[in-house]
LUMRO-713212 format. One record per residue (C-alpha): x negated, y, z negated; residue number from 1. Coordinates in steps of 0.1 Angstrom, whole numbers, padded with zeros to 4 digits, m for minus. Each point is the difference from the previous one (the first is absolute). Layout:
N
<rec><px>X</px><py>Y</py><pz>Z</pz><pos>NUM</pos></rec>
...
END
This chain:
220
<rec><px>m0737</px><py>0202</py><pz>m2695</pz><pos>1</pos></rec>
<rec><px>m0003</px><py>0014</py><pz>m0035</pz><pos>2</pos></rec>
<rec><px>0031</px><py>m0021</py><pz>m0010</pz><pos>3</pos></rec>
<rec><px>m0016</px><py>m0031</py><pz>0014</pz><pos>4</pos></rec>
<rec><px>m0033</px><py>0007</py><pz>m0018</pz><pos>5</pos></rec>
<rec><px>0018</px><py>0006</py><pz>m0033</pz><pos>6</pos></rec>
<rec><px>0019</px><py>m0033</py><pz>0003</pz><pos>7</pos></rec>
<rec><px>m0032</px><py>m0018</py><pz>0009</pz><pos>8</pos></rec>
<rec><px>m0018</px><py>0014</py><pz>m0031</pz><pos>9</pos></rec>
<rec><px>0029</px><py>m0011</py><pz>m0022</pz><pos>10</pos></rec>
<rec><px>m0002</px><py>m0035</py><pz>0014</pz><pos>11</pos></rec>
<rec><px>m0038</px><py>m0005</py><pz>m0002</pz><pos>12</pos></rec>
<rec><px>m0001</px><py>0014</py><pz>m0035</pz><pos>13</pos></rec>
<rec><px>0029</px><py>m0020</py><pz>m0014</pz><pos>14</pos></rec>
<rec><px>0022</px><py>0031</py><pz>m0001</pz><pos>15</pos></rec>
<rec><px>m0025</px><py>0020</py><pz>m0020</pz><pos>16</pos></rec>
<rec><px>m0022</px><py>0023</py><pz>0021</pz><pos>17</pos></rec>
<rec><px>m0023</px><py>0008</py><pz>m0030</pz><pos>18</pos></rec>
<rec><px>m0012</px><py>m0036</py><pz>0002</pz><pos>19</pos></rec>
<rec><px>m0030</px><py>0009</py><pz>0022</pz><pos>20</pos></rec>
<rec><px>m0010</px><py>0029</py><pz>m0024</pz><pos>21</pos></rec>
<rec><px>0002</px><py>m0024</py><pz>m0030</pz><pos>22</pos></rec>
<rec><px>m0021</px><py>m0026</py><pz>0018</pz><pos>23</pos></rec>
<rec><px>m0026</px><py>0026</py><pz>0007</pz><pos>24</pos></rec>
<rec><px>0000</px><py>0010</py><pz>m0037</pz><pos>25</pos></rec>
<rec><px>m0007</px><py>m0036</py><pz>m0010</pz><pos>26</pos></rec>
<rec><px>m0034</px><py>0005</py><pz>0015</pz><pos>27</pos></rec>
<rec><px>m0010</px><py>0026</py><pz>m0027</pz><pos>28</pos></rec>
<rec><px>m0009</px><py>m0027</py><pz>m0025</pz><pos>29</pos></rec>
<rec><px>0027</px><py>0009</py><pz>m0025</pz><pos>30</pos></rec>
<rec><px>0018</px><py>m0029</py><pz>m0016</pz><pos>31</pos></rec>
<rec><px>0037</px><py>0007</py><pz>0002</pz><pos>32</pos></rec>
<rec><px>0027</px><py>m0018</py><pz>m0019</pz><pos>33</pos></rec>
<rec><px>0035</px><py>0002</py><pz>0014</pz><pos>34</pos></rec>
<rec><px>0025</px><py>0011</py><pz>m0026</pz><pos>35</pos></rec>
<rec><px>0029</px><py>m0010</py><pz>0023</pz><pos>36</pos></rec>
<rec><px>0003</px><py>m0020</py><pz>0032</pz><pos>37</pos></rec>
<rec><px>m0035</px><py>m0008</py><pz>0012</pz><pos>38</pos></rec>
<rec><px>0013</px><py>m0001</py><pz>0036</pz><pos>39</pos></rec>
<rec><px>0010</px><py>0037</py><pz>m0001</pz><pos>40</pos></rec>
<rec><px>m0025</px><py>0029</py><pz>0005</pz><pos>41</pos></rec>
<rec><px>0001</px><py>0025</py><pz>m0028</pz><pos>42</pos></rec>
<rec><px>m0017</px><py>0034</py><pz>m0001</pz><pos>43</pos></rec>
<rec><px>m0018</px><py>0013</py><pz>m0030</pz><pos>44</pos></rec>
<rec><px>m0025</px><py>0028</py><pz>m0007</pz><pos>45</pos></rec>
<rec><px>m0033</px><py>m0016</py><pz>m0006</pz><pos>46</pos></rec>
<rec><px>m0022</px><py>0012</py><pz>m0028</pz><pos>47</pos></rec>
<rec><px>m0036</px><py>m0007</py><pz>0004</pz><pos>48</pos></rec>
<rec><px>m0003</px><py>m0021</py><pz>m0031</pz><pos>49</pos></rec>
<rec><px>m0030</px><py>m0020</py><pz>m0010</pz><pos>50</pos></rec>
<rec><px>m0003</px><py>m0018</py><pz>m0033</pz><pos>51</pos></rec>
<rec><px>m0025</px><py>0019</py><pz>m0021</pz><pos>52</pos></rec>
<rec><px>m0029</px><py>m0018</py><pz>m0017</pz><pos>53</pos></rec>
<rec><px>0017</px><py>0006</py><pz>m0033</pz><pos>54</pos></rec>
<rec><px>0034</px><py>0014</py><pz>m0009</pz><pos>55</pos></rec>
<rec><px>0022</px><py>0004</py><pz>m0031</pz><pos>56</pos></rec>
<rec><px>0034</px><py>m0016</py><pz>m0004</pz><pos>57</pos></rec>
<rec><px>0019</px><py>0010</py><pz>m0031</pz><pos>58</pos></rec>
<rec><px>m0033</px><py>0007</py><pz>m0018</pz><pos>59</pos></rec>
<rec><px>m0017</px><py>m0032</py><pz>0011</pz><pos>60</pos></rec>
<rec><px>m0030</px><py>0001</py><pz>0023</pz><pos>61</pos></rec>
<rec><px>0003</px><py>m0023</py><pz>0031</pz><pos>62</pos></rec>
<rec><px>m0027</px><py>m0012</py><pz>0024</pz><pos>63</pos></rec>
<rec><px>0010</px><py>0007</py><pz>0036</pz><pos>64</pos></rec>
<rec><px>m0018</px><py>m0030</py><pz>0015</pz><pos>65</pos></rec>
<rec><px>0023</px><py>m0023</py><pz>m0020</pz><pos>66</pos></rec>
<rec><px>0031</px><py>0011</py><pz>0021</pz><pos>67</pos></rec>
<rec><px>0014</px><py>m0002</py><pz>0035</pz><pos>68</pos></rec>
<rec><px>0023</px><py>0029</py><pz>0012</pz><pos>69</pos></rec>
<rec><px>0032</px><py>m0002</py><pz>0021</pz><pos>70</pos></rec>
<rec><px>0018</px><py>0030</py><pz>0015</pz><pos>71</pos></rec>
<rec><px>0038</px><py>m0003</py><pz>m0006</pz><pos>72</pos></rec>
<rec><px>0019</px><py>0004</py><pz>0032</pz><pos>73</pos></rec>
<rec><px>0037</px><py>0005</py><pz>m0004</pz><pos>74</pos></rec>
<rec><px>0024</px><py>0007</py><pz>m0029</pz><pos>75</pos></rec>
<rec><px>0016</px><py>m0034</py><pz>m0008</pz><pos>76</pos></rec>
<rec><px>m0015</px><py>0002</py><pz>m0035</pz><pos>77</pos></rec>
<rec><px>0010</px><py>0036</py><pz>m0007</pz><pos>78</pos></rec>
<rec><px>0026</px><py>m0012</py><pz>m0026</pz><pos>79</pos></rec>
<rec><px>m0030</px><py>m0015</py><pz>m0019</pz><pos>80</pos></rec>
<rec><px>m0020</px><py>0032</py><pz>0002</pz><pos>81</pos></rec>
<rec><px>m0023</px><py>m0009</py><pz>0029</pz><pos>82</pos></rec>
<rec><px>0001</px><py>0023</py><pz>0030</pz><pos>83</pos></rec>
<rec><px>m0010</px><py>0002</py><pz>0036</pz><pos>84</pos></rec>
<rec><px>m0036</px><py>0013</py><pz>0000</pz><pos>85</pos></rec>
<rec><px>m0010</px><py>m0013</py><pz>m0034</pz><pos>86</pos></rec>
<rec><px>m0029</px><py>m0024</py><pz>m0004</pz><pos>87</pos></rec>
<rec><px>0001</px><py>m0032</py><pz>m0020</pz><pos>88</pos></rec>
<rec><px>m0031</px><py>m0016</py><pz>m0015</pz><pos>89</pos></rec>
<rec><px>m0004</px><py>m0037</py><pz>m0005</pz><pos>90</pos></rec>
<rec><px>m0028</px><py>m0015</py><pz>m0021</pz><pos>91</pos></rec>
<rec><px>m0022</px><py>m0023</py><pz>0021</pz><pos>92</pos></rec>
<rec><px>m0004</px><py>m0025</py><pz>m0028</pz><pos>93</pos></rec>
<rec><px>0037</px><py>m0005</py><pz>m0002</pz><pos>94</pos></rec>
<rec><px>0007</px><py>m0007</py><pz>0037</pz><pos>95</pos></rec>
<rec><px>0028</px><py>m0026</py><pz>0003</pz><pos>96</pos></rec>
<rec><px>0010</px><py>0003</py><pz>m0037</pz><pos>97</pos></rec>
<rec><px>0033</px><py>0014</py><pz>m0010</pz><pos>98</pos></rec>
<rec><px>0027</px><py>0000</py><pz>m0027</pz><pos>99</pos></rec>
<rec><px>0037</px><py>0010</py><pz>0000</pz><pos>100</pos></rec>
<rec><px>0007</px><py>0037</py><pz>0006</pz><pos>101</pos></rec>
<rec><px>m0034</px><py>0005</py><pz>0018</pz><pos>102</pos></rec>
<rec><px>m0001</px><py>0021</py><pz>0031</pz><pos>103</pos></rec>
<rec><px>m0015</px><py>m0024</py><pz>0025</pz><pos>104</pos></rec>
<rec><px>m0020</px><py>0005</py><pz>0032</pz><pos>105</pos></rec>
<rec><px>0012</px><py>m0029</py><pz>0023</pz><pos>106</pos></rec>
<rec><px>m0016</px><py>m0010</py><pz>0033</pz><pos>107</pos></rec>
<rec><px>0025</px><py>0002</py><pz>0028</pz><pos>108</pos></rec>
<rec><px>0007</px><py>m0034</py><pz>0016</pz><pos>109</pos></rec>
<rec><px>0001</px><py>0011</py><pz>0036</pz><pos>110</pos></rec>
<rec><px>0008</px><py>m0034</py><pz>0014</pz><pos>111</pos></rec>
<rec><px>0030</px><py>m0002</py><pz>m0023</pz><pos>112</pos></rec>
<rec><px>0012</px><py>0034</py><pz>0011</pz><pos>113</pos></rec>
<rec><px>m0002</px><py>m0010</py><pz>0036</pz><pos>114</pos></rec>
<rec><px>0017</px><py>m0034</py><pz>m0005</pz><pos>115</pos></rec>
<rec><px>0027</px><py>0009</py><pz>m0025</pz><pos>116</pos></rec>
<rec><px>0005</px><py>0037</py><pz>0004</pz><pos>117</pos></rec>
<rec><px>m0009</px><py>0005</py><pz>0037</pz><pos>118</pos></rec>
<rec><px>m0022</px><py>0029</py><pz>m0010</pz><pos>119</pos></rec>
<rec><px>m0035</px><py>0011</py><pz>0007</pz><pos>120</pos></rec>
<rec><px>m0016</px><py>0016</py><pz>m0031</pz><pos>121</pos></rec>
<rec><px>m0022</px><py>0031</py><pz>m0001</pz><pos>122</pos></rec>
<rec><px>m0014</px><py>m0004</py><pz>m0035</pz><pos>123</pos></rec>
<rec><px>m0021</px><py>m0027</py><pz>m0016</pz><pos>124</pos></rec>
<rec><px>0014</px><py>0005</py><pz>m0036</pz><pos>125</pos></rec>
<rec><px>0033</px><py>0007</py><pz>m0016</pz><pos>126</pos></rec>
<rec><px>0009</px><py>0012</py><pz>m0035</pz><pos>127</pos></rec>
<rec><px>0025</px><py>m0019</py><pz>m0023</pz><pos>128</pos></rec>
<rec><px>0008</px><py>m0001</py><pz>m0037</pz><pos>129</pos></rec>
<rec><px>m0001</px><py>m0035</py><pz>m0015</pz><pos>130</pos></rec>
<rec><px>0029</px><py>m0014</py><pz>m0019</pz><pos>131</pos></rec>
<rec><px>m0005</px><py>m0037</py><pz>m0004</pz><pos>132</pos></rec>
<rec><px>m0022</px><py>m0029</py><pz>0011</pz><pos>133</pos></rec>
<rec><px>0022</px><py>m0025</py><pz>0018</pz><pos>134</pos></rec>
<rec><px>m0012</px><py>m0036</py><pz>0004</pz><pos>135</pos></rec>
<rec><px>0012</px><py>m0024</py><pz>0027</pz><pos>136</pos></rec>
<rec><px>0022</px><py>m0020</py><pz>m0025</pz><pos>137</pos></rec>
<rec><px>0020</px><py>0031</py><pz>m0010</pz><pos>138</pos></rec>
<rec><px>0034</px><py>0008</py><pz>0014</pz><pos>139</pos></rec>
<rec><px>0019</px><py>0033</py><pz>0002</pz><pos>140</pos></rec>
<rec><px>0018</px><py>m0007</py><pz>m0033</pz><pos>141</pos></rec>
<rec><px>m0034</px><py>m0005</py><pz>m0018</pz><pos>142</pos></rec>
<rec><px>m0011</px><py>0034</py><pz>0014</pz><pos>143</pos></rec>
<rec><px>0032</px><py>0017</py><pz>m0013</pz><pos>144</pos></rec>
<rec><px>m0003</px><py>m0016</py><pz>m0034</pz><pos>145</pos></rec>
<rec><px>m0036</px><py>0010</py><pz>m0005</pz><pos>146</pos></rec>
<rec><px>0007</px><py>0036</py><pz>0010</pz><pos>147</pos></rec>
<rec><px>0034</px><py>0008</py><pz>m0014</pz><pos>148</pos></rec>
<rec><px>m0013</px><py>0015</py><pz>m0032</pz><pos>149</pos></rec>
<rec><px>m0030</px><py>0019</py><pz>0014</pz><pos>150</pos></rec>
<rec><px>0013</px><py>0012</py><pz>0034</pz><pos>151</pos></rec>
<rec><px>0037</px><py>0009</py><pz>m0005</pz><pos>152</pos></rec>
<rec><px>0005</px><py>0007</py><pz>0037</pz><pos>153</pos></rec>
<rec><px>m0001</px><py>m0038</py><pz>0007</pz><pos>154</pos></rec>
<rec><px>0033</px><py>m0003</py><pz>m0020</pz><pos>155</pos></rec>
<rec><px>0019</px><py>0019</py><pz>0028</pz><pos>156</pos></rec>
<rec><px>0018</px><py>m0024</py><pz>0023</pz><pos>157</pos></rec>
<rec><px>m0011</px><py>0018</py><pz>0032</pz><pos>158</pos></rec>
<rec><px>m0037</px><py>m0002</py><pz>m0011</pz><pos>159</pos></rec>
<rec><px>0003</px><py>m0037</py><pz>m0007</pz><pos>160</pos></rec>
<rec><px>0014</px><py>m0006</py><pz>0035</pz><pos>161</pos></rec>
<rec><px>m0027</px><py>0020</py><pz>0015</pz><pos>162</pos></rec>
<rec><px>m0027</px><py>m0017</py><pz>m0020</pz><pos>163</pos></rec>
<rec><px>0013</px><py>m0035</py><pz>0009</pz><pos>164</pos></rec>
<rec><px>0000</px><py>0008</py><pz>0037</pz><pos>165</pos></rec>
<rec><px>m0036</px><py>0013</py><pz>m0002</pz><pos>166</pos></rec>
<rec><px>m0012</px><py>m0029</py><pz>m0020</pz><pos>167</pos></rec>
<rec><px>0016</px><py>m0025</py><pz>0025</pz><pos>168</pos></rec>
<rec><px>m0017</px><py>0018</py><pz>0029</pz><pos>169</pos></rec>
<rec><px>m0034</px><py>0001</py><pz>m0017</pz><pos>170</pos></rec>
<rec><px>0001</px><py>m0036</py><pz>m0011</pz><pos>171</pos></rec>
<rec><px>0005</px><py>m0011</py><pz>0036</pz><pos>172</pos></rec>
<rec><px>m0032</px><py>0018</py><pz>0009</pz><pos>173</pos></rec>
<rec><px>m0020</px><py>m0010</py><pz>m0031</pz><pos>174</pos></rec>
<rec><px>0015</px><py>m0032</py><pz>m0013</pz><pos>175</pos></rec>
<rec><px>m0029</px><py>m0010</py><pz>m0023</pz><pos>176</pos></rec>
<rec><px>m0014</px><py>0034</py><pz>m0011</pz><pos>177</pos></rec>
<rec><px>0002</px><py>0017</py><pz>m0033</pz><pos>178</pos></rec>
<rec><px>0018</px><py>0032</py><pz>0008</pz><pos>179</pos></rec>
<rec><px>0000</px><py>0034</py><pz>m0017</pz><pos>180</pos></rec>
<rec><px>0036</px><py>0014</py><pz>m0003</pz><pos>181</pos></rec>
<rec><px>m0004</px><py>0037</py><pz>0003</pz><pos>182</pos></rec>
<rec><px>0019</px><py>0033</py><pz>0005</pz><pos>183</pos></rec>
<rec><px>m0003</px><py>0029</py><pz>0023</pz><pos>184</pos></rec>
<rec><px>0024</px><py>0028</py><pz>0010</pz><pos>185</pos></rec>
<rec><px>0015</px><py>0009</py><pz>0034</pz><pos>186</pos></rec>
<rec><px>0013</px><py>0036</py><pz>0000</pz><pos>187</pos></rec>
<rec><px>0002</px><py>m0002</py><pz>m0038</pz><pos>188</pos></rec>
<rec><px>0019</px><py>m0033</py><pz>0001</pz><pos>189</pos></rec>
<rec><px>m0014</px><py>m0030</py><pz>m0019</pz><pos>190</pos></rec>
<rec><px>m0011</px><py>m0029</py><pz>0022</pz><pos>191</pos></rec>
<rec><px>m0015</px><py>m0034</py><pz>m0008</pz><pos>192</pos></rec>
<rec><px>m0027</px><py>m0020</py><pz>0018</pz><pos>193</pos></rec>
<rec><px>m0021</px><py>m0031</py><pz>m0005</pz><pos>194</pos></rec>
<rec><px>m0036</px><py>m0003</py><pz>0009</pz><pos>195</pos></rec>
<rec><px>m0025</px><py>m0029</py><pz>m0003</pz><pos>196</pos></rec>
<rec><px>m0024</px><py>0006</py><pz>m0029</pz><pos>197</pos></rec>
<rec><px>m0029</px><py>m0009</py><pz>0022</pz><pos>198</pos></rec>
<rec><px>0006</px><py>0032</py><pz>0020</pz><pos>199</pos></rec>
<rec><px>m0004</px><py>0023</py><pz>m0031</pz><pos>200</pos></rec>
<rec><px>m0032</px><py>0020</py><pz>0004</pz><pos>201</pos></rec>
<rec><px>0001</px><py>0017</py><pz>m0033</pz><pos>202</pos></rec>
<rec><px>0020</px><py>0020</py><pz>m0025</pz><pos>203</pos></rec>
<rec><px>0000</px><py>0038</py><pz>m0001</pz><pos>204</pos></rec>
<rec><px>m0011</px><py>0011</py><pz>m0034</pz><pos>205</pos></rec>
<rec><px>m0007</px><py>0037</py><pz>0006</pz><pos>206</pos></rec>
<rec><px>0020</px><py>0027</py><pz>0018</pz><pos>207</pos></rec>
<rec><px>m0019</px><py>0028</py><pz>0016</pz><pos>208</pos></rec>
<rec><px>0019</px><py>0032</py><pz>0010</pz><pos>209</pos></rec>
<rec><px>m0016</px><py>0028</py><pz>0018</pz><pos>210</pos></rec>
<rec><px>0015</px><py>0035</py><pz>m0002</pz><pos>211</pos></rec>
<rec><px>m0016</px><py>0032</py><pz>0011</pz><pos>212</pos></rec>
<rec><px>m0032</px><py>m0018</py><pz>0005</pz><pos>213</pos></rec>
<rec><px>m0001</px><py>m0013</py><pz>m0036</pz><pos>214</pos></rec>
<rec><px>0002</px><py>m0037</py><pz>m0010</pz><pos>215</pos></rec>
<rec><px>0020</px><py>m0013</py><pz>m0029</pz><pos>216</pos></rec>
<rec><px>m0002</px><py>m0036</py><pz>m0013</pz><pos>217</pos></rec>
<rec><px>0027</px><py>m0020</py><pz>m0017</pz><pos>218</pos></rec>
<rec><px>0001</px><py>m0036</py><pz>m0013</pz><pos>219</pos></rec>
<rec><px>0029</px><py>m0020</py><pz>0015</pz><pos>220</pos></rec>
END
């Protein structure tokens, strides 16, 4: 009987029994941004962080009401210095704005995930680092040419093949959209992805790390 129940749990939680626990946590009002696959449940110790009325960042006073906070869930941005359990602050007045090399909060396209990835997602937002704005008239050679001097990894043949495949996949889903070409990391390995710019919620400008109950703030 126990074996049957274990198998049933695996099936109804997409192979991840923590799914129910994560879905319950989503009711606590914390905005989580998946640093990794938004379909996979990820555990993190939750610090009871609330943006203060005012706080200092590198000597400059900030007004808390100007920002929105997101709890980083996962370690896909660890190579970039952002860890599971950190908080990211985005400025409300800059929602939807971005430049290259920004850390972006992107709304998860759940219909896309179901249709093209056959996945149900647990998180509403995911974290990526922007590389390049890609317009519908651009091809993969244009992307490589524009990045070859600033992002040396694109010069590697295996990365070019991977990028071309991802771009082809995303253009089928979003043929007329401006896309943000971005990076993330899977187990420390560089990975590329493309996302419609209309799904960008904001850019993270401040990193909040909580250690031993104390908060530290850093500009990104």
